[in-house]
N, C-alpha and C positions, 0 to 999 in steps of 0.2 A: 087836475092831473095833466090834461092836454096842454094847458097853459105852461106848465113846468117843462114838458117835453119839447115844446116849440121855442123855449128860451135858448138863445145861442150866445150868451154873454162870455163864457169861459172856453169857447171852442178853440180859439187861437192858442191857448196855453196847452191844450191837449195835443194839438198838432206839433208844437215845438217839443214837447216831451217825447213824443213818438219819434220825431226826427233825430233828437239827441240819442235816444236808445239805438236806433238803426246806425247812426254814425259811430257810436262806440263799438257796436258789434263788428262793423266793417273794419275799424282800426285794429281790433283784436285779431280778426281773421288775416289782415295784411301782415301784421307782426308775426303771426304763426307761420305763414307761408314764407316770409323772409327768413325765419329761423330754419325752416326746412332747406331752403336754398343754401344757406350758410353751412349747414351740416353736410350737405352734398358736396360743396366746394372743399370743405375741410377734409372729407374722406377721400376725395380725388387727389388732393395734395398728399395725403398720407400714403395712399396706394402708390403714387409715383415715387415717393421717397423710399418706401420699403422695397419696391421693385428695383430701384437704383442700387440700394444696398445689397440686395440679393444677387443682382447681375455682376456687380463689381467683385464681390467675394466668391461668386461661383457656387454658393451654397446658402441654405437657410440654416443659420447657426446662431451662435451667441452674438455676433456683430449685428445681425438683423434684429434679434430680440432686443438688444440694447437700444437700437434705433427706434424700435416700436415703443419702448418705454419712454424715450425722449419725446416722441411725437404725441403720445397720450397725455403727457404732462403739458405739452404745448397747446394742444387743442381743447383739453378739458374733459374728454370722455374717452371710454375704452370700447371701440368697436370690436366685434369678433373678426378674427383674421384667419385665413386659410391659404395655404400655398399648394400649388400643384405643378408637377413637372415630370419629365421622364428622368428619373434619378439614375445616375451612373453607379452610385454606391448608396443604397437606401438607408443603411445604418447611420451614416454621417450626414445625409442630406445633401451630398455633393451633386451638382448638375454639370454635365459635360459641356464643353465649349460648343456654342451654337444651339444648344437645346433651349426650348422655350420654358420660362418660368412665369406662372400666372399667380397673381395676388388677388384675393377676393376679400373685401371688407364688407361687413354687414352690421346694422344696428337697428334698433326700434326706438321710436319716440312717440309721444302723445302730443296733441295740440294743447298748449297751455292757455289758460283763460276761459275755458269752457266748462268749468266746474267738474262734476263727476263724469261728464261725457268724455270718453277716451277714444281716440281714433288712432290705432297703431299705424306707424309709418315705417316701412322697411326701405332701407337704402342699401344697395349693393353696387360696388364698384369693382370692375374687372380690368386688370391691366396685364399685359404680357410683354416680356422682354427676353433677349437672348443672353445666355450665360457667356461671360467673357474669360473664363478660366478653363484651361485644359488640365484635366486630372489624369495622372498616370496610374 
């Protein structure tokens, strides 16, 4: 039994197998982090575009919702969106000239490649801009 334990013939193969497993795990982790960074970049782009649409129109209405649908089909997922502002007329969503409009996007994701282990990842992007329309 002691002679079998002292035998080191296949030790190099085990080291290589462990190194390959660690390398694959690191690659999966790097790809997951890259995906998170990409989602953050997409959501920042989307927040900027929605804010631009809201400030040009001076309200959060059908034009902004249409732009939201276009952006969702472009980036491939649907984040939750909320708008806040000091509304001039709350029933129509109109924002007075110079008032701040804030767009908040949020979503959750899990790290792919880790089997049943799920790690929720919340992304929230806040952007503010000034309304460019004077409502009478």
